[in-house]
A tleap script that builds the chain and sets N, CA, C and O, in Angstrom:
source leaprc.protein.ff14SB
mol = sequence {
  NMET SER ALA ALA GLU LEU GLU THR VAL PHE
  VAL SER GLU MET ASP ARG ILE GLU GLN TRP
  ARG HIE GLN GLU LEU GLU ARG ALA GLY TYR
  ASP PRO GLU SER ALA LEU VAL LEU ALA ALA
  SER HIE ASP VAL ASP LEU HIE ALA ALA VAL
  ASP LEU MET LYS ARG GLY CYS SER ILE ASP
  LEU ALA LEU GLN ILE LEU CLEU
}
set mol.1.N position { 1.197 -1.099 -0.108 }
set mol.1.CA position { 0.198 -0.126 0.139 }
set mol.1.C position { 0.734 1.547 0.124 }
set mol.1.O position { 1.377 2.072 1.032 }
set mol.2.N position { 0.270 2.244 -1.207 }
set mol.2.CA position { 1.264 3.163 -1.194 }
set mol.2.C position { 1.144 4.114 0.258 }
set mol.2.O position { 0.205 3.919 1.030 }
set mol.3.N position { 2.220 5.181 0.542 }
set mol.3.CA position { 2.148 6.325 1.448 }
set mol.3.C position { 0.637 7.029 1.537 }
set mol.3.O position { -0.089 7.003 2.531 }
set mol.4.N position { 0.315 7.715 0.158 }
set mol.4.CA position { -1.269 7.911 -0.492 }
set mol.4.C position { -2.376 7.956 0.075 }
set mol.4.O position { -3.160 8.801 0.506 }
set mol.5.N position { -2.185 5.762 -0.101 }
set mol.5.CA position { -3.259 5.177 0.020 }
set mol.5.C position { -3.657 4.727 1.695 }
set mol.5.O position { -4.720 4.347 2.185 }
set mol.6.N position { -2.489 4.926 2.213 }
set mol.6.CA position { -2.034 4.804 3.652 }
set mol.6.C position { -2.693 6.093 4.109 }
set mol.6.O position { -3.146 6.102 5.254 }
set mol.7.N position { -2.799 7.122 3.402 }
set mol.7.CA position { -3.022 8.931 4.225 }
set mol.7.C position { -4.630 8.615 4.235 }
set mol.7.O position { -5.285 8.849 5.251 }
set mol.8.N position { -5.528 7.810 2.485 }
set mol.8.CA position { -6.612 8.014 2.336 }
set mol.8.C position { -6.990 7.475 3.010 }
set mol.8.O position { -8.055 8.036 3.267 }
set mol.9.N position { -6.843 6.066 4.027 }
set mol.9.CA position { -7.927 5.053 4.506 }
set mol.9.C position { -7.453 6.164 6.374 }
set mol.9.O position { -8.286 6.092 7.277 }
set mol.10.N position { -6.266 6.937 6.581 }
set mol.10.CA position { -5.905 7.559 7.774 }
set mol.10.C position { -7.317 8.628 7.550 }
set mol.10.O position { -8.120 8.666 8.481 }
set mol.11.N position { -7.437 9.009 6.991 }
set mol.11.CA position { -8.490 10.568 7.044 }
set mol.11.C position { -9.605 9.971 6.283 }
set mol.11.O position { -9.800 10.626 5.259 }
set mol.12.N position { -10.704 8.601 6.451 }
set mol.12.CA position { -11.405 7.997 5.964 }
set mol.12.C position { -11.874 7.450 7.384 }
set mol.12.O position { -13.060 7.321 7.689 }
set mol.13.N position { -10.865 7.162 8.164 }
set mol.13.CA position { -11.546 6.940 9.266 }
set mol.13.C position { -11.748 7.631 10.520 }
set mol.13.O position { -12.482 7.225 11.420 }
set mol.14.N position { -10.841 9.042 10.544 }
set mol.14.CA position { -10.528 9.928 10.826 }
set mol.14.C position { -11.932 10.886 10.781 }
set mol.14.O position { -12.039 11.725 11.675 }
set mol.15.N position { -12.986 10.790 9.789 }
set mol.15.CA position { -13.946 11.217 9.318 }
set mol.15.C position { -15.228 10.721 9.618 }
set mol.15.O position { -16.322 11.283 9.575 }
set mol.16.N position { -14.767 9.050 10.073 }
set mol.16.CA position { -15.836 8.100 10.611 }
set mol.16.C position { -16.018 8.523 12.138 }
set mol.16.O position { -17.151 8.697 12.587 }
set mol.17.N position { -14.854 8.689 12.943 }
set mol.17.CA position { -14.733 8.526 14.139 }
set mol.17.C position { -15.403 10.123 14.073 }
set mol.17.O position { -16.581 10.181 14.427 }
set mol.18.N position { -14.846 11.235 13.711 }
set mol.18.CA position { -15.797 12.438 13.977 }
set mol.18.C position { -17.409 12.437 13.620 }
set mol.18.O position { -18.168 13.130 14.298 }
set mol.19.N position { -17.844 11.724 12.657 }
set mol.19.CA position { -19.048 11.744 12.507 }
set mol.19.C position { -19.943 11.193 13.950 }
set mol.19.O position { -20.829 11.611 14.695 }
set mol.20.N position { -19.118 10.048 13.791 }
set mol.20.CA position { -19.624 9.139 15.464 }
set mol.20.C position { -19.791 10.219 16.698 }
set mol.20.O position { -20.551 10.401 17.649 }
set mol.21.N position { -18.638 10.818 16.119 }
set mol.21.CA position { -18.619 11.386 18.275 }
set mol.21.C position { -19.960 12.879 17.566 }
set mol.21.O position { -20.777 13.507 18.239 }
set mol.22.N position { -19.751 12.961 16.441 }
set mol.22.CA position { -21.088 14.359 16.424 }
set mol.22.C position { -22.370 13.930 16.345 }
set mol.22.O position { -23.330 14.658 16.600 }
set mol.23.N position { -22.483 12.363 15.881 }
set mol.23.CA position { -24.256 11.983 16.483 }
set mol.23.C position { -23.930 12.293 18.280 }
set mol.23.O position { -24.232 13.226 19.024 }
set mol.24.N position { -23.304 11.225 18.447 }
set mol.24.CA position { -23.289 11.344 20.116 }
set mol.24.C position { -23.247 12.707 20.259 }
set mol.24.O position { -24.362 12.879 20.753 }
set mol.25.N position { -23.063 13.118 20.230 }
set mol.25.CA position { -22.418 14.572 20.643 }
set mol.25.C position { -24.544 15.306 20.920 }
set mol.25.O position { -25.012 15.578 22.026 }
set mol.26.N position { -25.413 15.436 19.414 }
set mol.26.CA position { -26.231 15.657 19.173 }
set mol.26.C position { -26.888 14.778 20.280 }
set mol.26.O position { -27.128 15.188 21.416 }
set mol.27.N position { -27.134 13.610 19.851 }
set mol.27.CA position { -28.140 13.144 20.806 }
set mol.27.C position { -27.933 13.362 22.764 }
set mol.27.O position { -28.740 13.118 23.660 }
set mol.28.N position { -27.108 13.678 22.800 }
set mol.28.CA position { -26.260 13.914 24.295 }
set mol.28.C position { -27.526 15.270 24.172 }
set mol.28.O position { -28.482 15.044 24.914 }
set mol.29.N position { -27.624 16.370 23.496 }
set mol.29.CA position { -28.538 17.519 23.275 }
set mol.29.C position { -27.438 18.968 23.147 }
set mol.29.O position { -27.679 20.108 23.544 }
set mol.30.N position { -26.142 18.435 22.430 }
set mol.30.CA position { -25.922 19.384 21.658 }
set mol.30.C position { -26.880 20.165 20.603 }
set mol.30.O position { -27.922 19.691 20.150 }
set mol.31.N position { -26.326 21.494 20.279 }
set mol.31.CA position { -26.573 21.615 18.397 }
set mol.31.C position { -25.859 21.491 17.603 }
set mol.31.O position { -24.649 21.713 17.650 }
set mol.32.N position { -26.730 20.965 16.386 }
set mol.32.CA position { -25.423 20.269 15.628 }
set mol.32.C position { -24.227 21.526 15.544 }
set mol.32.O position { -23.054 21.163 15.641 }
set mol.33.N position { -24.570 23.242 15.335 }
set mol.33.CA position { -23.001 23.585 15.086 }
set mol.33.C position { -22.224 23.527 16.728 }
set mol.33.O position { -21.017 23.290 16.707 }
set mol.34.N position { -22.578 23.638 17.473 }
set mol.34.CA position { -21.739 23.299 18.868 }
set mol.34.C position { -20.743 21.542 18.524 }
set mol.34.O position { -19.549 21.244 18.523 }
set mol.35.N position { -22.334 20.589 18.218 }
set mol.35.CA position { -21.806 19.003 18.232 }
set mol.35.C position { -20.640 18.816 16.973 }
set mol.35.O position { -19.812 17.911 17.077 }
set mol.36.N position { -20.634 19.680 15.847 }
set mol.36.CA position { -19.919 19.286 14.768 }
set mol.36.C position { -18.140 20.293 15.665 }
set mol.36.O position { -17.033 19.760 15.607 }
set mol.37.N position { -18.394 21.804 16.414 }
set mol.37.CA position { -17.152 22.163 16.921 }
set mol.37.C position { -16.281 20.644 17.945 }
set mol.37.O position { -15.219 20.061 17.723 }
set mol.38.N position { -17.050 20.501 18.762 }
set mol.38.CA position { -16.731 19.477 19.153 }
set mol.38.C position { -16.000 17.922 18.815 }
set mol.38.O position { -14.898 17.451 19.095 }
set mol.39.N position { -16.932 17.510 18.235 }
set mol.39.CA position { -16.672 16.200 16.947 }
set mol.39.C position { -14.805 16.517 17.285 }
set mol.39.O position { -13.978 15.984 18.024 }
set mol.40.N position { -14.769 17.772 16.199 }
set mol.40.CA position { -13.634 17.811 15.721 }
set mol.40.C position { -12.111 18.259 16.456 }
set mol.40.O position { -10.922 18.393 16.166 }
set mol.41.N position { -12.898 18.362 17.415 }
set mol.41.CA position { -12.042 19.133 18.901 }
set mol.41.C position { -11.512 17.908 19.411 }
set mol.41.O position { -12.064 17.537 20.447 }
set mol.42.N position { -10.089 16.768 18.737 }
set mol.42.CA position { -9.835 15.663 19.834 }
set mol.42.C position { -9.692 15.740 20.608 }
set mol.42.O position { -9.868 14.627 21.106 }
set mol.43.N position { -9.450 16.340 21.243 }
set mol.43.CA position { -8.352 16.634 22.835 }
set mol.43.C position { -9.926 17.009 23.519 }
set mol.43.O position { -9.741 17.332 24.693 }
set mol.44.N position { -11.090 17.055 23.233 }
set mol.44.CA position { -12.335 17.129 24.288 }
set mol.44.C position { -12.600 15.559 24.662 }
set mol.44.O position { -12.543 14.656 23.828 }
set mol.45.N position { -12.871 15.394 25.921 }
set mol.45.CA position { -13.722 13.749 25.922 }
set mol.45.C position { -14.771 13.849 25.886 }
set mol.45.O position { -15.240 14.879 26.370 }
set mol.46.N position { -15.797 12.724 25.230 }
set mol.46.CA position { -16.501 12.355 24.535 }
set mol.46.C position { -17.534 12.409 25.566 }
set mol.46.O position { -18.630 12.952 25.425 }
set mol.47.N position { -16.949 11.575 27.025 }
set mol.47.CA position { -17.813 10.903 27.865 }
set mol.47.C position { -17.947 12.294 28.848 }
set mol.47.O position { -19.077 12.482 29.299 }
set mol.48.N position { -16.974 13.209 29.192 }
set mol.48.CA position { -16.929 14.524 29.719 }
set mol.48.C position { -17.818 15.456 29.063 }
set mol.48.O position { -18.243 16.553 29.425 }
set mol.49.N position { -17.990 14.819 28.088 }
set mol.49.CA position { -19.309 16.625 27.350 }
set mol.49.C position { -20.226 16.126 27.181 }
set mol.49.O position { -21.044 16.954 26.777 }
set mol.50.N position { -20.886 14.595 27.292 }
set mol.50.CA position { -22.313 14.476 27.483 }
set mol.50.C position { -22.471 14.137 28.959 }
set mol.50.O position { -23.485 14.127 29.658 }
set mol.51.N position { -21.269 13.875 29.234 }
set mol.51.CA position { -21.586 13.859 30.798 }
set mol.51.C position { -22.204 15.240 31.715 }
set mol.51.O position { -22.906 15.114 32.718 }
set mol.52.N position { -21.831 16.371 31.207 }
set mol.52.CA position { -22.147 17.941 31.666 }
set mol.52.C position { -23.524 17.873 31.479 }
set mol.52.O position { -24.331 18.274 32.317 }
set mol.53.N position { -23.920 17.209 30.044 }
set mol.53.CA position { -25.210 17.601 29.650 }
set mol.53.C position { -26.225 16.524 30.160 }
set mol.53.O position { -27.430 16.769 30.100 }
set mol.54.N position { -25.810 15.452 30.610 }
set mol.54.CA position { -26.879 14.421 31.611 }
set mol.54.C position { -26.932 15.628 32.822 }
set mol.54.O position { -28.063 15.671 33.307 }
set mol.55.N position { -25.864 16.756 33.517 }
set mol.55.CA position { -25.878 16.991 34.666 }
set mol.55.C position { -26.593 18.223 34.678 }
set mol.55.O position { -26.893 18.805 35.720 }
set mol.56.N position { -26.983 18.794 33.066 }
set mol.56.CA position { -28.126 19.741 33.287 }
set mol.56.C position { -27.594 21.158 32.771 }
set mol.56.O position { -28.366 22.093 32.561 }
set mol.57.N position { -25.987 21.252 32.554 }
set mol.57.CA position { -25.196 21.799 32.337 }
set mol.57.C position { -25.715 22.912 30.730 }
set mol.57.O position { -26.258 22.246 29.848 }
set mol.58.N position { -25.623 23.747 30.564 }
set mol.58.CA position { -25.978 24.530 28.939 }
set mol.58.C position { -24.913 24.634 28.286 }
set mol.58.O position { -23.717 24.584 28.574 }
set mol.59.N position { -25.635 24.820 27.152 }
set mol.59.CA position { -24.311 24.097 25.666 }
set mol.59.C position { -23.496 25.913 26.454 }
set mol.59.O position { -22.926 25.691 27.522 }
set mol.60.N position { -23.473 26.637 26.244 }
set mol.60.CA position { -23.029 27.111 26.161 }
set mol.60.C position { -21.631 27.140 27.621 }
set mol.60.O position { -20.548 27.674 27.384 }
set mol.61.N position { -21.741 26.900 28.145 }
set mol.61.CA position { -21.051 26.586 29.774 }
set mol.61.C position { -20.394 25.611 29.295 }
set mol.61.O position { -19.182 25.787 29.421 }
set mol.62.N position { -20.731 24.461 28.698 }
set mol.62.CA position { -20.032 23.230 28.728 }
set mol.62.C position { -18.866 23.392 27.526 }
set mol.62.O position { -17.760 22.852 27.534 }
set mol.63.N position { -19.517 24.453 26.293 }
set mol.63.CA position { -18.561 24.572 25.620 }
set mol.63.C position { -16.951 25.850 26.098 }
set mol.63.O position { -15.911 26.106 25.490 }
set mol.64.N position { -17.426 26.257 27.217 }
set mol.64.CA position { -16.310 26.803 27.274 }
set mol.64.C position { -15.599 26.055 28.658 }
set mol.64.O position { -14.417 26.295 28.902 }
set mol.65.N position { -16.308 25.231 29.453 }
set mol.65.CA position { -15.399 23.838 30.314 }
set mol.65.C position { -14.676 23.422 29.399 }
set mol.65.O position { -13.493 23.089 29.469 }
set mol.66.N position { -15.365 23.429 28.509 }
set mol.66.CA position { -14.639 21.982 27.018 }
set mol.66.C position { -13.449 22.338 26.234 }
set mol.66.O position { -12.719 21.432 25.833 }
set mol.67.N position { -13.081 24.023 25.879 }
set mol.67.CA position { -12.899 24.126 24.859 }
set mol.67.C position { -11.960 24.931 25.506 }
set mol.67.O position { -11.142 25.575 24.849 }
savepdb mol mol.pdb
quit
């Protein structure tokens, strides 16, 4: 497999992971735009983001905490 092919596989896998994170964040209660920002921020812990929403945190405050 060439380096270009490996890069394509890696990018595709990252896209799938970000899509999954986006879906989970929306399911937790984040609006689509906020979920997209958080999903693309790989240093944001998905479980922490979901937990904040479960505890009643507002989206704005959750974004301030997580980002």
